[in-house]
N, C-alpha and C positions, 0 to 999 in steps of 0.2 A: 511690946514683948511679942516675940514670934510664936505663933501657934505651933505646937508639936503635933505633927500629923502622922498617924500610923494607920495601916489598912483597917477600914471598918469591918467588924465581924458580921454585922447585921444592919437592918434598916434603922433600928434605934440608934446605934453608934453613929451611923452615917448622918442621921438627922441631927444628932448632937454636934457633930463636927460642922455641918452646914450652918447650924444656928450660930456657932462661934464665928465662922468665916463671914457670915452676913453681918453680924453685929459689928465686927471690926473692919468690914469692907476689905478683907485681906485677900487680894487676888493671887498673891504669891502662894499663900497657904492653900487656896482653892486649887491652884495649878498643881501643887504637890499632891493633894488629895486625888485629883483626876489622873495624875501620872501613875499613882500606885493602885488605883482602882481598875479592875478589869471592866472595860466598857460593856461587856455582855451582862454584867451584874447590875448595871445602872438602873434599869427599870424596876428591878426587885428592891434595890437599896433605896430608891426614891419612894417606893410604894405609891401612895396616893398623895404625896406631900409636895409635888412639884408646884412651885409658885413662880410668879414673874421675876421676883428678886433673885431667886436661886438660878433660874434660867439665865438671867442676864450676867450674873457673876461667873457662871460657867462659860458663857460666850466670851466675856472679857478676859478671863484667865487663860482660856485656850488661845485667844488671839495674842495676848501680850507675852505669854511665857512658853507656850507649847508648840504652836504651829511652825515656828522657825526651826525647832529641834526635831519634831516628830509629827509631820503632817498626817501620817497614817493613823496615829493614835487619835488625833483630832477628828479625822473622818469617822473613825469607829465610834467615838463618843457622840458625835452628832447623829450618827445612824441610830445608836441605841437610845439616845435621849428622845428621839422621835417616836420610840416605842413605849415611852413612859406614860402611865396614866396621867391624865390632865394636860398632856402635851398640846392638844388641839385648843383647849381652853386658854392656856397661857399664850399660845401663838395668836389667838384671836384678840387678845387684850394688849398686844404690843403696840406701842406708839410708832409713828413713822420713823422717828429718830432711832428707836430701839431696833426696828426692822433693818435700818441701814447698818447698824452694828453687826447684825447677823450676816447681811450681805457682804460686809467688809471681810468677815472671817472666811466666807466662801470664796471671795476673790483671792485671798491669801492662799487658800487651799489649792486653787487652780494655778497660782504662780509657783507654789512650792511642791507641786505634784511629784509623788514618787510612785513606785510600782505597786503600792498597796491598794490603789484605787484608780479607776480610769476616769477620763473626762465625762464619759456617759454615766458612770456611777454618780459622779458629782452633780451632773445636771438632773438626774432623777431624784437625788436627795434634795436638791434646791426646790423642786416642785413640792416635795413633802413639807418644806419650810415655807411654802407659798411665796417664793421669791421669783 
């Protein structure tokens, strides 16, 4: 059954949707959520709830469903995701394989580059992600 995704009004709503997405490993629904969520709101919506599982489904959803259509949106999400509480903690706990998934998404961003971000922006964001 496909999850119905509507724009979360607050951190609680966002958390509920994320829980459902994680439970079902539903990357398409997660991509829908990230497509309708203003990237600037991400740190507030995530509050202090960023976990490795959530981080990875974000990365995978952006890679599988969003980067080909809207690389600018993916860049924005990665930028604001790095401002979320617990980002550094989650980053530190990623396995080598998980880090490679993040690197793959950055590679796709560099291949699909549009005028919403420069290669310099991308390189500087990569250092934030310790790549």
